[in-house]
PyMOL CGO cylinders between C-alpha atoms (Angstrom):
from pymol import cmd
from pymol.cgo import CYLINDER

trace = [
    CYLINDER, 0.00, 0.00, 0.00, 1.47, 3.36, -1.00, 0.3, 1, 1, 1, 1, 1, 1,
    CYLINDER, 1.47, 3.36, -1.00, 1.33, 6.40, 1.21, 0.3, 1, 1, 1, 1, 1, 1,
    CYLINDER, 1.33, 6.40, 1.21, 1.00, 9.87, -0.25, 0.3, 1, 1, 1, 1, 1, 1,
    CYLINDER, 1.00, 9.87, -0.25, 2.62, 12.68, 1.67, 0.3, 1, 1, 1, 1, 1, 1,
    CYLINDER, 2.62, 12.68, 1.67, 0.94, 16.04, 1.41, 0.3, 1, 1, 1, 1, 1, 1,
    CYLINDER, 0.94, 16.04, 1.41, 3.15, 18.99, 0.90, 0.3, 1, 1, 1, 1, 1, 1,
    CYLINDER, 3.15, 18.99, 0.90, 1.49, 21.46, 3.26, 0.3, 1, 1, 1, 1, 1, 1,
    CYLINDER, 1.49, 21.46, 3.26, 3.43, 24.44, 1.90, 0.3, 1, 1, 1, 1, 1, 1,
    CYLINDER, 3.43, 24.44, 1.90, 2.36, 23.79, -1.69, 0.3, 1, 1, 1, 1, 1, 1,
    CYLINDER, 2.36, 23.79, -1.69, -1.20, 23.01, -0.61, 0.3, 1, 1, 1, 1, 1, 1,
    CYLINDER, -1.20, 23.01, -0.61, -1.40, 26.29, 1.32, 0.3, 1, 1, 1, 1, 1, 1,
    CYLINDER, -1.40, 26.29, 1.32, 0.03, 28.23, -1.60, 0.3, 1, 1, 1, 1, 1, 1,
    CYLINDER, 0.03, 28.23, -1.60, -2.51, 26.66, -3.94, 0.3, 1, 1, 1, 1, 1, 1,
    CYLINDER, -2.51, 26.66, -3.94, -5.38, 27.51, -1.59, 0.3, 1, 1, 1, 1, 1, 1,
    CYLINDER, -5.38, 27.51, -1.59, -4.17, 31.11, -1.29, 0.3, 1, 1, 1, 1, 1, 1,
    CYLINDER, -4.17, 31.11, -1.29, -3.91, 31.47, -5.07, 0.3, 1, 1, 1, 1, 1, 1,
    CYLINDER, -3.91, 31.47, -5.07, -7.35, 29.95, -5.57, 0.3, 1, 1, 1, 1, 1, 1,
    CYLINDER, -7.35, 29.95, -5.57, -8.87, 32.47, -3.16, 0.3, 1, 1, 1, 1, 1, 1,
    CYLINDER, -8.87, 32.47, -3.16, -7.08, 35.30, -5.00, 0.3, 1, 1, 1, 1, 1, 1,
    CYLINDER, -7.08, 35.30, -5.00, -8.51, 34.13, -8.34, 0.3, 1, 1, 1, 1, 1, 1,
    CYLINDER, -8.51, 34.13, -8.34, -12.04, 33.87, -6.94, 0.3, 1, 1, 1, 1, 1, 1,
    CYLINDER, -12.04, 33.87, -6.94, -11.80, 37.31, -5.34, 0.3, 1, 1, 1, 1, 1, 1,
    CYLINDER, -11.80, 37.31, -5.34, -10.52, 38.81, -8.59, 0.3, 1, 1, 1, 1, 1, 1,
    CYLINDER, -10.52, 38.81, -8.59, -13.42, 37.26, -10.49, 0.3, 1, 1, 1, 1, 1, 1,
    CYLINDER, -13.42, 37.26, -10.49, -15.95, 38.63, -8.02, 0.3, 1, 1, 1, 1, 1, 1,
    CYLINDER, -15.95, 38.63, -8.02, -14.30, 42.05, -8.21, 0.3, 1, 1, 1, 1, 1, 1,
    CYLINDER, -14.30, 42.05, -8.21, -14.55, 41.99, -12.00, 0.3, 1, 1, 1, 1, 1, 1,
    CYLINDER, -14.55, 41.99, -12.00, -18.29, 41.35, -11.73, 0.3, 1, 1, 1, 1, 1, 1,
    CYLINDER, -18.29, 41.35, -11.73, -18.68, 44.23, -9.29, 0.3, 1, 1, 1, 1, 1, 1,
    CYLINDER, -18.68, 44.23, -9.29, -16.82, 46.54, -11.65, 0.3, 1, 1, 1, 1, 1, 1,
    CYLINDER, -16.82, 46.54, -11.65, -19.07, 45.46, -14.50, 0.3, 1, 1, 1, 1, 1, 1,
    CYLINDER, -19.07, 45.46, -14.50, -22.21, 46.12, -12.45, 0.3, 1, 1, 1, 1, 1, 1,
    CYLINDER, -22.21, 46.12, -12.45, -20.93, 49.54, -11.40, 0.3, 1, 1, 1, 1, 1, 1,
    CYLINDER, -20.93, 49.54, -11.40, -20.15, 50.44, -14.99, 0.3, 1, 1, 1, 1, 1, 1,
    CYLINDER, -20.15, 50.44, -14.99, -23.41, 49.14, -16.47, 0.3, 1, 1, 1, 1, 1, 1,
    CYLINDER, -23.41, 49.14, -16.47, -25.57, 50.91, -13.90, 0.3, 1, 1, 1, 1, 1, 1,
    CYLINDER, -25.57, 50.91, -13.90, -23.76, 54.24, -14.28, 0.3, 1, 1, 1, 1, 1, 1,
    CYLINDER, -23.76, 54.24, -14.28, -22.63, 54.16, -10.68, 0.3, 1, 1, 1, 1, 1, 1,
    CYLINDER, -22.63, 54.16, -10.68, -18.98, 54.90, -11.46, 0.3, 1, 1, 1, 1, 1, 1,
    CYLINDER, -18.98, 54.90, -11.46, -19.99, 57.78, -13.73, 0.3, 1, 1, 1, 1, 1, 1,
    CYLINDER, -19.99, 57.78, -13.73, -21.87, 59.32, -10.80, 0.3, 1, 1, 1, 1, 1, 1,
    CYLINDER, -21.87, 59.32, -10.80, -18.98, 58.67, -8.42, 0.3, 1, 1, 1, 1, 1, 1,
    CYLINDER, -18.98, 58.67, -8.42, -16.46, 60.24, -10.80, 0.3, 1, 1, 1, 1, 1, 1,
    CYLINDER, -16.46, 60.24, -10.80, -17.86, 63.71, -10.17, 0.3, 1, 1, 1, 1, 1, 1,
    CYLINDER, -17.86, 63.71, -10.17, -18.11, 63.32, -6.38, 0.3, 1, 1, 1, 1, 1, 1,
    CYLINDER, -18.11, 63.32, -6.38, -15.70, 63.66, -3.52, 0.3, 1, 1, 1, 1, 1, 1,
    CYLINDER, -15.70, 63.66, -3.52, -15.64, 60.74, -1.05, 0.3, 1, 1, 1, 1, 1, 1,
    CYLINDER, -15.64, 60.74, -1.05, -19.22, 60.36, 0.11, 0.3, 1, 1, 1, 1, 1, 1,
    CYLINDER, -19.22, 60.36, 0.11, -21.53, 58.09, 2.04, 0.3, 1, 1, 1, 1, 1, 1,
    CYLINDER, -21.53, 58.09, 2.04, -23.31, 55.32, 0.19, 0.3, 1, 1, 1, 1, 1, 1,
    CYLINDER, -23.31, 55.32, 0.19, -26.58, 57.24, 0.66, 0.3, 1, 1, 1, 1, 1, 1,
    CYLINDER, -26.58, 57.24, 0.66, -25.12, 60.32, -1.04, 0.3, 1, 1, 1, 1, 1, 1,
    CYLINDER, -25.12, 60.32, -1.04, -23.74, 58.24, -3.89, 0.3, 1, 1, 1, 1, 1, 1,
    CYLINDER, -23.74, 58.24, -3.89, -27.08, 56.45, -4.28, 0.3, 1, 1, 1, 1, 1, 1,
    CYLINDER, -27.08, 56.45, -4.28, -28.89, 59.77, -4.50, 0.3, 1, 1, 1, 1, 1, 1,
    CYLINDER, -28.89, 59.77, -4.50, -26.48, 61.06, -7.14, 0.3, 1, 1, 1, 1, 1, 1,
    CYLINDER, -26.48, 61.06, -7.14, -26.75, 57.82, -9.15, 0.3, 1, 1, 1, 1, 1, 1,
    CYLINDER, -26.75, 57.82, -9.15, -30.55, 57.59, -8.72, 0.3, 1, 1, 1, 1, 1, 1,
    CYLINDER, -30.55, 57.59, -8.72, -30.19, 54.18, -7.10, 0.3, 1, 1, 1, 1, 1, 1,
    CYLINDER, -30.19, 54.18, -7.10, -31.33, 52.65, -3.82, 0.3, 1, 1, 1, 1, 1, 1,
    CYLINDER, -31.33, 52.65, -3.82, -28.78, 53.04, -1.02, 0.3, 1, 1, 1, 1, 1, 1,
    CYLINDER, -28.78, 53.04, -1.02, -28.94, 49.36, -0.14, 0.3, 1, 1, 1, 1, 1, 1,
    CYLINDER, -28.94, 49.36, -0.14, -27.75, 48.26, -3.59, 0.3, 1, 1, 1, 1, 1, 1,
    CYLINDER, -27.75, 48.26, -3.59, -25.05, 50.89, -3.79, 0.3, 1, 1, 1, 1, 1, 1,
    CYLINDER, -25.05, 50.89, -3.79, -23.73, 49.98, -0.38, 0.3, 1, 1, 1, 1, 1, 1,
    CYLINDER, -23.73, 49.98, -0.38, -23.97, 46.21, -0.43, 0.3, 1, 1, 1, 1, 1, 1,
    CYLINDER, -23.97, 46.21, -0.43, -23.31, 45.33, -4.04, 0.3, 1, 1, 1, 1, 1, 1,
    CYLINDER, -23.31, 45.33, -4.04, -20.84, 47.84, -5.33, 0.3, 1, 1, 1, 1, 1, 1,
    CYLINDER, -20.84, 47.84, -5.33, -19.52, 50.56, -3.07, 0.3, 1, 1, 1, 1, 1, 1,
    CYLINDER, -19.52, 50.56, -3.07, -18.92, 49.30, 0.45, 0.3, 1, 1, 1, 1, 1, 1,
    CYLINDER, -18.92, 49.30, 0.45, -16.57, 46.41, -0.26, 0.3, 1, 1, 1, 1, 1, 1,
    CYLINDER, -16.57, 46.41, -0.26, -14.36, 47.10, -3.30, 0.3, 1, 1, 1, 1, 1, 1,
    CYLINDER, -14.36, 47.10, -3.30, -14.62, 50.88, -3.41, 0.3, 1, 1, 1, 1, 1, 1,
    CYLINDER, -14.62, 50.88, -3.41, -14.52, 51.66, 0.29, 0.3, 1, 1, 1, 1, 1, 1,
    CYLINDER, -14.52, 51.66, 0.29, -11.79, 54.25, -0.19, 0.3, 1, 1, 1, 1, 1, 1,
    CYLINDER, -11.79, 54.25, -0.19, -14.30, 56.35, -2.12, 0.3, 1, 1, 1, 1, 1, 1,
    CYLINDER, -14.30, 56.35, -2.12, -16.88, 56.22, 0.67, 0.3, 1, 1, 1, 1, 1, 1,
    CYLINDER, -16.88, 56.22, 0.67, -16.67, 58.21, 3.84, 0.3, 1, 1, 1, 1, 1, 1,
    CYLINDER, -16.67, 58.21, 3.84, -19.05, 55.81, 5.59, 0.3, 1, 1, 1, 1, 1, 1,
    CYLINDER, -19.05, 55.81, 5.59, -18.98, 52.18, 4.49, 0.3, 1, 1, 1, 1, 1, 1,
    CYLINDER, -18.98, 52.18, 4.49, -21.57, 50.88, 6.91, 0.3, 1, 1, 1, 1, 1, 1,
    CYLINDER, -21.57, 50.88, 6.91, -24.92, 49.91, 5.47, 0.3, 1, 1, 1, 1, 1, 1,
    CYLINDER, -24.92, 49.91, 5.47, -27.55, 51.14, 7.93, 0.3, 1, 1, 1, 1, 1, 1,
    CYLINDER, -27.55, 51.14, 7.93, -30.42, 50.45, 5.56, 0.3, 1, 1, 1, 1, 1, 1,
    CYLINDER, -30.42, 50.45, 5.56, -29.45, 46.79, 5.14, 0.3, 1, 1, 1, 1, 1, 1,
    CYLINDER, -29.45, 46.79, 5.14, -31.47, 44.10, 6.84, 0.3, 1, 1, 1, 1, 1, 1,
    CYLINDER, -31.47, 44.10, 6.84, -29.65, 42.35, 9.68, 0.3, 1, 1, 1, 1, 1, 1,
]
cmd.load_cgo(trace, "trace")
């Protein structure tokens, strides 16, 4: 019976890279959504603002701006990244 030895260093490196790839893919989708909805066009003319202010400028609901596009990947553009209008 043969025994396979796991290389923990290589396994960890693979797991880390896989997470990076998945995060990059999710980020690409978020960028696409922001572009297609005109959110980034609205943000381009604003100084750092709350998600509510960005939502008002983009004529979108604050919840979607905060949760789906602004709060996570673009948090440096938001003064307040909490989502008070989100359900718990």
